[in-house]
N, C-alpha and C positions, 0 to 999 in steps of 0.2 A: 084431408086429401089422402087417398091410398096410393101406393106406388103401383100396384097391379090393377089392371082394369079387365074385367071379364069380356071376352070377345066371342066366345062360343062354348059349347060343351067341353069342359076340361081343358080350356085354352084361355090363357091370360096374356096380356101384353103390358109392357112398361117402357116408358120413355126415360132416357138417361141424359147425361150432360152433353153439351155440344163439344165436339173434339176438333182439333186442328190437324189436317192432313197435309200432304205435299203441296207446295206452292202457297201455303197459308190459307187454303180453302177450309171453311168451317162446315162441319156436318153434324146434324142431330143424330142421336143413337136410339135404337129401339131393340128390344128383345122380346121373345115369346117364351112362355112357360106352358108345357103340355104335361098333364097328368096322364100317365099311361094306364093301361088296363090293370097292371099289377100294383098300382098306387104310387110308383116311383115317378120322379120328375125328369123331363127332357128339357134342357135349357138351350134355346136356339139363340145364337149371337149375343152372348152375355154382355150387359152394360155394366157400368160402375156399380159396385156392390155397396150400397149404403146400409146403415143399420136398419132403417125402416124397410127397405126392400128385402133384406135378409129375414127379418121377422115374418113378413108376409109369405115369402117363399117357403120358409120352414113350416108354416102353418098348413101348407098344401100337401106336403109329403117330403120324402127323402130325395135329395138331389142325387141322381145316379148317372146322368149323361149330360156332358157339356159339348155343345156343337159349334164348331167353327165352320160356317157354310162356304167360306172362301178364304184365301190367304190374306185378305185385307182386313177382315174383322177379327183381330187378334189382341186388341189393346188391353182388354180386361180379363183375359183368360187366366193369367197368372194369379190374380187375387182370388178368383173363384176356385182355382185348384188349391190354393193355400187354405181357403175357408172350408172347402169340401174335399178333403183328401181321398175320400172313398169314391168320389165321382170319377167316371172315365171320360177322357177327352177324345172326341172323334173329330178329325179335321179333314178339310178338303185337300186334294192334292196340291203340293207345293208348300204348305205351311211348315211341315217338318224341317225342310231345309232352311227356311227363313227364321224359325224360332227353335233352335236346338235346346233352349232353356226350358221348354214346355215338355211335360210328360204326355206325349200323344200315344194312345194305346192302339188306335186304328185309323186308317185312312178311309174316308167315305168313298163308296163306289156305286155301282149300278143298283145293287140290291140293298134293301134296308137291313140293318142288323136284326138278328132274331129277337133282341130285347124290345124293339119297338115295331116290328113288322106287322103286328096285329092292329096297330093304330095309325102308322105313318108309312107312306111310301116316299121314294126319293128318285131324283134323276139328275145326273151330272150334266152340265152344259159345257161340253168339251170344245176344244178348238180355238180357245181364246188366249192371246198372248199375255194379257194382263193377269188373268186369274181363271181358274176353273171353279165355277160356282156350282154347288149342289143345291138344287131346289127341292123343297119338301112339301108333301101334301098330307094334312091331318084329316083322316077320313071322317071321324065323328062330327067335326064342325065344317067339313067341306072347305077347308082353308088352305090356300097356297102360301108358302113362306118364301119370300124373295129378298135377298140382301141388297145387291147393287145393280142388278140387271134391269130394273125399272126404277126410275127416280123422278121426283118432281119437287121443285123449289119455287117459292114465290119470287116474282121478278125483283123484289126488294131484299131478298135474303142475302145476296152477295152485293158488294159495293165496288166502285172503282173498276179497274181492269178485269177483276174477277167476275163482275157482273156481265161483261162482254163475253168473256170466255164461256161462262155458264150458258149464256143465250146461244152461242154458236154450237155448243156441245149438246144442246137440247135439254140441259138440266132444268132450265126455267122455261120450257116450252108451255104452251097453253094447257096441255094435258100430260099426264105421266108418260114418259118415253124411255127407251133404252138410250143412254147417252151415246153420242157419236163415237167417242173414243172406244167404247166397248164394241160398237158395231164394226168399226175398222179392225179392231183386234181379233175378231172372229175370222181368222185366216182359213180355218177349216170349216167351211159352211156345211159340208155334208155331216160332220160330227155334230155341229150345232143344231141342224135341222132334226137329227135323230133325237137329241134331247128334247127339243120342242115338241116333236110328235108324241113323245112319251108323256110329257106333262099335259098335253091337250087331250089325252085319253081320260084324264081324271075329271070327275064331275065338280069342277071348281065353282063355288058360290062366293066365297070371300077371299080376299088377298091381303096379306100383311107384308109391308115393305119396310126396310130399315130407313129409307129416305123419301117417303111419300105418305100421304094420309091413307089409312086403311080403306079398303073397298069392301062393302058389306053385301052387295047384291050383284048378280050377273058377272061373277068373277071370270068365267071362262071367256065370255065375249071381251072383257077388259084385257085379258092376257092375249087373246088373238089380235086385238087392235095394237097393243104395245109391241108385239113381235111381228107385225105385218111386213116389216122390212126384210125379215129373214125367210119368209115363206116363198 
């Protein structure tokens, strides 16, 4: 069994260990690896770095960019920085204040960095009190990368009172949804709609999410449905 699974041209995904977040809620982890035009690697939302995963990543190219897409996906960044000291950490707004121990070289904004602009576009989803997530679009594979703004868990994933909370929050709804807590936290709907309009301009075919099964076809329609509450 390999750690990395090919998902599109120069795009791989890998699932990591389950982690425990606030309130004792357990979440699966997933990362994406993109090989850029110059041969270097862009690591989105890094998971725990096992020996097997490191060998497979190293076989693809040199790790140059570590990406924290929001201020919640930060757990394994330190070990990746220690293992790849030449890599540059780019983080969503808010993480620098939360993690002063990390060497963050740049804050992610509206425009993609010149290092990956030829392959990847990006759009911040601003106006949220919980976190500002930066969504990415890999052009060669027509893949959207979403960390927390769309989630989907099986009804049996959580147990006890957490299962009830997850149901009310739409985390375990019949289809992937934006959790209610994130919907409520978008207090600036104008800013949020601006971000959504930007990402809906992209010809999305596939969608990779940290907490839901990947989508391999009709990605734009999938995103439109998931964000119908915002439009």
